[in-house]
C-alpha positions in Angstrom: 5.4 2.7 32.8 5.1 -1.1 32.5 5.8 -2.8 35.8 7.3 -6.2 36.4 7.3 -8.4 39.4 9.7 -11.3 39.8 8.3 -14.1 42.0 10.9 -16.6 43.5 9.6 -19.7 45.2 12.5 -21.6 46.8 13.5 -24.0 49.6 15.1 -22.7 52.8 18.9 -22.7 52.5 18.8 -22.5 48.7 20.1 -18.9 48.4 16.7 -17.3 47.7 17.5 -14.1 49.5 21.0 -13.9 47.9 19.3 -14.2 44.4 16.6 -11.8 45.4 19.2 -9.2 46.4 21.2 -10.0 43.2 18.2 -9.1 41.1 17.9 -5.8 43.0 21.4 -4.5 42.2 20.2 -2.4 39.3 19.0 1.1 40.2 15.8 0.8 38.2 14.6 -2.0 40.5 12.7 -1.2 43.7 15.0 -2.3 46.5 14.3 -5.1 48.9 15.1 -3.0 52.0 14.8 -2.8 55.7 11.6 -0.8 56.4 13.6 1.3 58.8 15.8 2.6 56.0 14.9 5.4 53.7 15.3 4.3 50.1 17.0 7.6 49.3 19.9 6.7 51.6 20.7 3.5 49.6 23.3 4.9 47.3 25.1 1.6 46.6 23.0 -1.6 46.2 26.1 -3.8 46.3 27.2 -2.3 49.7 23.7 -2.3 51.1 23.2 -6.0 50.3 26.7 -7.2 51.0 27.2 -10.2 53.2 30.6 -8.9 54.2 30.9 -8.5 58.0 27.4 -10.0 58.3 28.0 -11.6 61.7 29.7 -8.5 63.0 26.8 -6.3 62.0 23.8 -8.5 62.7 25.1 -11.3 65.0 23.7 -14.1 62.9 22.3 -15.1 59.5 18.9 -15.2 61.1 19.1 -11.6 62.3 20.4 -10.5 58.9 17.3 -11.9 57.1 15.0 -10.5 59.7 16.5 -7.1 59.3 15.7 -7.1 55.5 12.6 -9.2 55.3 10.7 -8.2 58.4 7.2 -9.7 58.3 7.8 -10.7 54.7 6.2 -14.1 55.0 3.2 -12.8 56.8 2.7 -10.3 54.0 2.4 -7.1 56.1 5.7 -5.4 55.2 5.9 -7.1 51.8 2.6 -6.0 50.6 3.4 -2.5 51.7 6.7 -2.7 49.7 4.7 -3.8 46.6 2.2 -0.9 47.0 5.1 1.5 47.3 6.8 -0.1 44.3 3.6 0.3 42.2 3.4 4.0 43.1 7.1 4.6 42.4 9.2 5.3 39.3 10.9 1.9 39.7 9.9 -0.6 37.1 10.9 -4.0 38.6 10.5 -5.7 42.0 11.4 -9.1 43.3 9.3 -10.9 45.9 10.2 -14.3 47.4 8.9 -16.9 49.7 9.6 -20.5 50.9 6.9 -23.2 50.9 6.4 -22.7 54.6 4.5 -19.4 54.0 3.8 -19.5 50.2 0.4 -21.1 50.6 -1.0 -18.3 52.6 1.1 -15.5 51.1 0.8 -16.3 47.3 -3.0 -16.3 46.9 -3.2 -12.8 48.3 -0.3 -11.7 46.2 -1.9 -13.1 43.1 -5.4 -11.7 43.7 -4.2 -8.3 44.8 -1.4 -7.7 42.4 -0.5 -10.4 39.9 -3.9 -10.6 38.2 -3.6 -7.0 37.4 -1.8 -5.5 34.3 1.6 -6.5 35.5 4.3 -8.6 33.8 5.3 -11.5 36.1 8.4 -13.6 35.9 7.9 -16.8 37.8 11.2 -18.2 39.1 12.4 -21.1 41.1 15.7 -22.5 42.3 17.0 -26.0 41.7 19.7 -27.8 43.6 20.9 -31.2 42.6 20.5 -33.9 45.3 24.2 -34.6 45.3 24.8 -31.1 46.6 22.3 -31.2 49.5 25.3 -31.7 51.8 26.4 -28.1 51.0 23.1 -26.8 52.5 23.5 -29.1 55.5 27.0 -27.7 56.1 25.6 -24.2 56.0 22.9 -25.1 58.6 25.5 -26.7 60.9 27.6 -23.6 60.8 24.6 -21.4 61.6 22.9 -22.9 64.6 20.5 -25.0 62.4 19.4 -21.9 60.5 17.2 -22.0 58.4 16.6 -25.7 59.3 18.4 -28.6 60.9 20.7 -30.6 58.6 18.8 -33.5 57.0 15.5 -31.9 58.0 12.5 -33.5 56.2 9.9 -31.0 55.1 6.2 -31.8 55.6 4.2 -33.3 52.7 2.2 -30.1 52.1 5.4 -28.1 51.6 6.3 -30.5 48.7 2.8 -30.3 47.3 2.9 -26.5 47.4 6.2 -26.5 45.6 5.1 -29.1 43.0 1.9 -27.2 42.3 3.9 -24.0 41.7 6.1 -25.8 39.2 3.1 -27.4 37.3 0.9 -24.3 37.3 3.5 -21.6 36.4 6.3 -23.5 34.7 8.8 -21.2 36.3 12.3 -20.3 35.0 14.8 -22.5 36.8 17.8 -20.9 38.4 20.6 -23.6 38.7 22.0 -23.3 42.2 24.6 -25.9 41.4 26.3 -23.3 39.1 26.2 -20.7 41.9 27.8 -23.2 44.3 30.6 -24.2 41.9 32.4 -20.9 41.8 32.7 -17.5 40.3 32.9 -18.3 36.6 29.8 -20.6 36.6 28.0 -18.1 38.8 28.6 -15.3 36.3 27.3 -17.6 33.5 24.1 -18.3 35.5 23.7 -14.6 36.5 24.0 -13.6 32.8 21.4 -16.1 31.7 19.0 -15.0 34.5 19.3 -11.3 33.9 18.9 -11.8 30.1 15.7 -13.8 30.8 14.3 -11.1 33.0 15.5 -8.2 30.9 17.7 -6.5 33.5 21.1 -5.1 32.6 24.2 -6.8 33.9 26.4 -5.4 36.6 29.3 -7.8 36.4 31.7 -5.9 38.7 29.1 -5.3 41.5 27.7 -8.9 41.1 31.2 -10.3 41.4 32.1 -8.5 44.6 28.6 -9.2 46.0 29.0 -12.9 45.2 32.5 -13.1 46.7 31.3 -11.6 50.0 28.4 -14.1 50.1 30.6 -17.0 49.2 33.0 -16.2 52.0 30.3 -15.5 54.6 28.6 -18.8 53.8 32.1 -20.5 54.2 31.8 -22.0 50.7 35.5 -21.5 50.3 36.2 -24.1 53.0 34.3 -26.9 51.2 35.6 -29.1 48.4 32.8 -28.6 45.9 33.6 -30.3 42.6 32.1 -29.2 39.3 31.6 -32.3 37.2 31.3 -30.2 34.1 35.0 -29.2 34.4 38.0 -31.5 34.2 
């Protein structure tokens, strides 16, 4: 069986985990999962990844991400997941990291896995500058998680991100379209899954998106789509 790994390099607050889970809705993908959970118990990906009742279940967005991505950025659990994926009947897995950890995580990932006989889809997430305030609002509402509003990232983070763009020419996921609402999200989701070669799950993706949109309090913001009158 041919194996595929999707690599997503993204800035904190730019919905990287949401998109990673989105690409794991299909049953043929190896799930991004809490190491404490048995994969066999994950009967519904949509329900497993749902952001509905996130605060009630986990207490905070930070705890929610820790629950799923324990030790991801240090590689320990993530490399174990990838090993398990390669030895499984699943054919696709999505791994993700922000610039903070990408410099130490990616070289090992590349040497150990990506230089082998695997298909790799390099991905990144783009948000237009005029929508930076949406991320700032999210951070304000979540005790400065994942970073304080207006936070300036170190120079080496930007260099790391720029090097990734230049070296791998990644497919760009347009976060603007995900912020604008359901219809533009579904258009972006369709283009993304067609690029990767995953089947669409419109009904599940719609419900999953609505839960995330509400949990992130996007419905309280006046986000204007300039492409629509």
